[in-house]
N, C-alpha and C positions, 0 to 999 in steps of 0.2 A: 504494500500500500504506500510505502514511503516514496514520495516524489511523484505520485500519480497525478493526472490532471484533476481528478475528483478531490484529492487531498489538498492540492494547491488552491483550488477554488473554495473549498470549505474553510481552509485556513484564512483566506482573504476575507470571506464573509464574517468569520469569527472575529478577526481583528477589528473590522469596521463596527461590528455590533458591540464589542466591548467598549470601544471609544465612544460611540454614540449613546450608549446606555449609561455612561459614567461609571463603568466598573473597572477602570484602570487601576485603582488602589487594590482591588481584589486580585487582579492579574499580577501586579507587582509583588503582592504579598506571598504568592505561591511559587514564584520563579525560584527564589533562593532555596527554599526547603526541598523542592524537587531535585534541583541540581545537587544539593548536599546529600540527599538520600542515594543518589546514583553514583556519586563520586567515590572512587576507591572500592567499589564493590563489583567490578567487572568479572572477577574470577568466581564470584558467587551467583551471578545472574546467568540464567540459561539464555545466552545470546545466540541467535540464529547466525549461521555463517553469512558473512558480508555485512552484518550489523554490529554496531558497537554500543557502548553505554550512552554515548551522545544521542544515538538514534532512539534508544529506549527513553531517555530523558525527554527528548522532543515529543515522542508519542504520549508519554505520561502528562506532559504539560498541555498538549493539545486536548487530551481527554478531560483533564481537570478544568481547563478553561471552557470547554464545551459544556460541562456541568454548570459552571458559573453563569454562562450565557444561554443556557438551554431554552429559556422562555423568549429569547429575542433572536434566535437563529432558526432557519428552516430545519424541519425534522430530518431531511436528507443530509444536511450538513452535519448535524449532531451525530447521526449514525455513522458517517464516514470518519469523523474525528474520534468517536468513542469506541469504534469497532474493535481495536486491539485489546480492549479491556472487558468487552462484553461477556466473555466466558468466565472471567474472574469475579466480576461484580456486575451482574446483569443490570442494565440501565433501569429496569423497572424497580429495582431495589433502591435506586438513588432518587427517584421521583418524589419530591416533597408533597405533592398534591395528589 
């Protein structure tokens, strides 16, 4: 999924939605913790061939931001961004409403 046209489009929609909805503080608040969680743990993470910890951190950040902006992005964009984590934490379990 990394780098696909769908992902790039969803990521752009997400960035715009976060800016327009005034959620930049929430975005900024989660970047550091996600990077910290991933840093130094490459040997313990089941990384697919061709992917590194940076790729995992990018996917985790996209999924977390999609949750933050879920109510202001199209469902299709949310699904693209959250898909890598759907089997771990089904999106239905994250829906506050």
